Structure formats: C-alpha cells, structure tokens
Backbone as a ProteinNet text record, in pm:
[ID]
protein_1_A
[PRIMARY]
MTAVFDPHVVMIRPVGPQTPEGCAECLELGTPWVHLRLCLTCGHVGCCDSSPMRHARAHAHAHTVGHPIVRSFEPGEVWRWCYVDEAMV
[TERTIARY]
2141.1	2157.4	2311.1	2371.8	2497	2518.7	2659.5	2671.1	2743.6	2709.2	2768.3	2846	2903.1	2980.8	2907.8	2940.6	2837.6	2931.4	2918.5	2963.2	2986.5	2883.7	2835.6	2919.5	3036.9	3105.5	3218	3231.1	3332.5	3313.9	3170.8	3119	3124.3	3164.4	3187.9	3303.1	3281.7	3417	3382.9	3505.6	3488.2	3408.3	3340.6	3216.7	3217.2	3149.9	3116.5	2973.1	2867.8	2740.8	2713	2623.3	2606.9	2508.8	2398.7	2336.6	2361.6	2441	2460.6	2310	2282.3	2137	2013.3	2035.2	1900.1	1883.6	1758.3	1728.4	1733.7	1808.4	1791	1669.2	1608.4	1461.5	1367.8	1378.1	1267.8	1296.4	1427.2	1428.4	1375.6	1392.3	1347.4	1180.2	1136.6	975.3	909.3	987.3	907.5	861.1	907.6	840.4	931.3	863.5	980.4	1017.7	1127.5	1202.2	1222.6	1196.4	1236.9	1387.9	1458.5	1595.4	1690.3	1809	1882	1956.5	1979.5	2077.6	2168.6	2309.3	2405.1	2441.7	2462.8	2480.7	2659	2699.7	2843.2	2924.9	2827.4	2891.9	2917.8	2806.1	2803.9	2781.8	2750.2	2695.4	2568.7	2488.9	2363.4	2299.5	2258.3	2161.4	2014.1	1973.3	1820.1	1764	1625.7	1553	1520.7	1518.9	1492.4	1373.6	1358.2	1229.5	1103.6	1118.9	1049.1	976.2	1049.9	988.4	890.8	795	664.7	740.1	846.7	897	1020.1	1080.4	1172.7	1290.3	1351.7	1423.2	1573	1613.9	1732.8	1710.3	1594.7	1573	1560.5	1481.5	1447.2	1600.7	1673.6	1795.7	1865.1	1886.9	1959.6	1894.5	1780.7	1709.5	1707	1707.2	1731.5	1849.5	1963	2072.4	2099.1	2105	2092.1	2228.4	2348.3	2460.8	2510.7	2559	2664.6	2627.7	2513.4	2476.3	2393.5	2412.8	2341.5	2370	2462.4	2506.5	2506.4	2432.6	2412.4	2475.3	2502.8	2544.8	2430.1	2434.2	2309	2384.6	2322.1	2381.3	2316.5	2288.1	2223.3	2376.5	2368.2	2479.1	2507	2613.2	2626	2603	2537.4	2525.1	2617.5	2682.6	2795.8	2763	2619.9	2621	2596	2601.8	2581	2461.2	2393.7	2288.6	2273.1	2273	2298.3	2142.7	2087.6	1946.1	1914.2	2029.5	2009.4	1994.6	2078.3	2085.6	1989.8	1928.9	1869.6	1929	2059.1	2133.3	2226.9	2262	2371.6	2511.7	2589.3	2715.6	2817.5
344.2	409.6	409.4	368.1	381.6	523.8	552.9	727.1	676.7	771.1	773.6	865.1	845.1	948.6	1074.4	1181.4	1307.5	1428.7	1493.9	1593.6	1693.1	1740.6	1859.5	1864.3	1752.7	1751.5	1843.7	1880.2	2018.3	2139.1	2163.4	2258.5	2287.3	2169	2163	2279.3	2329.4	2421.4	2425.1	2435.7	2425.6	2540.9	2487.7	2601	2592.7	2686.7	2689.5	2729.4	2666.2	2707.4	2834.7	2920.2	3045.5	3100.3	2970.9	2980	2845.2	2830.1	2720.2	2674	2774.7	2754.6	2692.8	2690.3	2634.6	2696.8	2655.9	2682.2	2849.8	2897.7	3047.1	3109.7	3052	3116.5	3056.3	2950	2916.4	2996	3024.5	3121.3	3271.5	3299.3	3419.3	3435.1	3350.9	3319.1	3277.2	3185.5	3146.6	3019.8	2931.7	2816.4	2700.3	2577	2459.2	2415.6	2312.8	2208.6	2090.5	1980.7	1846.1	1812.7	1873.6	1803.2	1930.9	1904.8	2056.3	1986.9	2071.8	2038.4	2156.9	2125.7	2265.9	2245.8	2331.8	2402.3	2341.9	2267.1	2255.2	2364.5	2429.2	2557.4	2676.1	2729.3	2849.7	2868.6	2737.9	2721.5	2768.1	2807.4	2798.7	2698.5	2701.2	2584.3	2624.7	2519.6	2489.1	2386.4	2360.9	2263.5	2163.9	2013.4	1927.3	1907.3	1800.4	1782.3	1744.7	1681.2	1628.6	1766.4	1879.5	2001.5	2075.9	2155.2	2221.7	2299.5	2392.6	2475.8	2449.3	2327.5	2276.5	2392.8	2455.8	2547.9	2523.1	2386.5	2359	2335.2	2241	2264.8	2346	2468.3	2594	2651	2658.4	2716.3	2651.3	2506.3	2459.1	2489.6	2494.5	2510.4	2655.1	2769.2	2925.2	2953.7	2902.8	2899.3	2826	2881.1	2801.5	2701.2	2737.4	2694.2	2708	2569.2	2619.7	2592.8	2534.7	2480.6	2363.6	2288.9	2148.4	2058.4	2070.4	1969.2	2005.5	1941.5	1939.9	1807	1854.2	1749.7	1755.5	1645.9	1632.4	1752.2	1829.2	1917.2	1849.1	1704.5	1639.8	1568.7	1579.9	1518.5	1370.2	1337.3	1192.1	1156.6	1227.7	1181.1	1285.1	1183.2	1231.5	1214.9	1208.5	1165.5	1305.5	1305.6	1407.1	1368.2	1506.8	1469.8	1586	1528.3	1637.1	1659.6	1776.1	1804.1	1808.1	1814.7	1816.1	1694.8	1595.1	1461.7	1345.2	1388.9	1334	1187.2	1202.8	1124.6	1132.7	980.6	1037.9	1087.4	1148.6	1150.3	1123.9
-3117.4	-3247.2	-3233.1	-3368.2	-3425	-3470.2	-3425.9	-3482.8	-3613.9	-3721.5	-3855.1	-3906.4	-3989.6	-4042.8	-4098.5	-4058.8	-4093.3	-4148.1	-4283	-4318.2	-4252.3	-4165.7	-4090.1	-3966.5	-3918.9	-3790.3	-3842.1	-3942.9	-3954.9	-3895	-3868.9	-3815.8	-3669.6	-3597.8	-3462.2	-3413.1	-3329.5	-3285.3	-3126.4	-3050.2	-2908.2	-2861.3	-2781.4	-2710.2	-2576.4	-2548.6	-2370.8	-2388.4	-2289	-2298	-2272.7	-2340.2	-2340.8	-2208.9	-2187.5	-2080.9	-1992.5	-1930.3	-1843.1	-1753.3	-1696.9	-1608.4	-1689.9	-1819.4	-1909.6	-2040.2	-2100.4	-2245.2	-2235.4	-2343.4	-2332.7	-2363.6	-2451.6	-2487.4	-2383.4	-2328	-2244.3	-2108.4	-2069.1	-1939.8	-1969.5	-2089.9	-2131.9	-2109.5	-2167.6	-2213.8	-2068.1	-1964.9	-1871.6	-1907.2	-1983.3	-2041.3	-1984.3	-1958.9	-1909.5	-2038.8	-2002.6	-2109.9	-2020.9	-2109.3	-2046.3	-2042.6	-2145.6	-2171.3	-2249.4	-2222.3	-2302.3	-2390.1	-2464.7	-2592.8	-2609.4	-2643.9	-2665.4	-2807.9	-2879.5	-2998	-3005	-3096.9	-3109.4	-3209.1	-3249.6	-3309	-3246.8	-3171.3	-3100.9	-2946.6	-2890.7	-2764.3	-2696.6	-2778.8	-2769	-2689	-2587.9	-2512.9	-2536.2	-2569.7	-2630	-2570.7	-2572.3	-2521	-2646.5	-2577.8	-2681.4	-2717.8	-2834.7	-2922.7	-2837.6	-2706.9	-2595.1	-2539	-2555.7	-2429	-2547.7	-2479.7	-2562.3	-2658.8	-2636.4	-2750.6	-2865.1	-2823.1	-2909.2	-2982.8	-2896.8	-2917.4	-2969	-2953.5	-2994.8	-3144.4	-3204.8	-3295	-3397.2	-3332.3	-3406.9	-3426.7	-3349	-3348.7	-3453.8	-3481.8	-3578.6	-3726.3	-3718.6	-3874	-3883.3	-3782.9	-3817.4	-3892.2	-3899	-3965.8	-4080	-4177.3	-4343.2	-4347.9	-4267.6	-4271.5	-4122.9	-4061.4	-3974.4	-3836.7	-3761.8	-3657.1	-3661.7	-3739.7	-3743	-3627.3	-3530.7	-3446.4	-3281.9	-3201.6	-3076.6	-3011.5	-2864.4	-2809.9	-2688.5	-2624.1	-2466.1	-2394.5	-2343.6	-2238.4	-2104.8	-2079.6	-1941.4	-1901.4	-1780.1	-1695.7	-1706	-1775.1	-1788.4	-1941.6	-2010.6	-2166.5	-2257.7	-2343.7	-2439.1	-2589	-2609.4	-2775.4	-2835.1	-2962.3	-3029.8	-3152.7	-3213.7	-3319.1	-3420.6	-3531.3	-3655.1	-3708	-3661.4	-3720.6	-3865.9	-3954.5	-4087.5	-4137	-4099.1	-4153.4	-4029	-3953.5	-3855	-3797.5	-3773	-3723.3	-3592.5	-3537.4	-3455.3	-3517.4	-3442	-3512.1	-3421.3
[MASK]
+++++++++++++++++++++++++++++++++++++++++++++++++++++++++++++++++++++++++++++++++++++++++

C-alpha cells in the first residue's frame, strides 16, 4: 500500500509507549494479542485487528477527535495507519 496525505497527521505527537510490555487492555484482562499498535497521539499500546479484542481500533474510535493514527509497535516495522480514513499515512 502507498501512503497518502491525511489531514489527521496534525494529531501526531511525540509519544512513548504507556505499556511497552504489550497491549494495555490485554495485559489487564489476561487476553492474547497478535500484533501491537502505538497511538501516535497519547502512547496507548493496543492490539491489532487480527487480535481477538482489537483494542487499538477501539481506542481510536473511543475518542471522537484526536487519536486516529497508530504506528506498528512491532520490531522492524515503520508504517502508520489512520483508523478514520482506513489508509496508510
């Protein structure tokens, strides 16, 4: 996929992972995840859409404004995704 211009990139902030050991909600619930995503607005670490609970998407949609873009939190991956526009950015 090719990255596109996205008006939501202005919501990206310098962040560090709030839970570098894994998905915040999965750690609390004791549920598994497949891959991790880092919210580029607040540093929330959530699980991907292939994970049973899809916490990264839930986090993005829980905020009406301001948390639409994540980046992969997997070693060696550098891509970003906008949940609002369903596009690589």
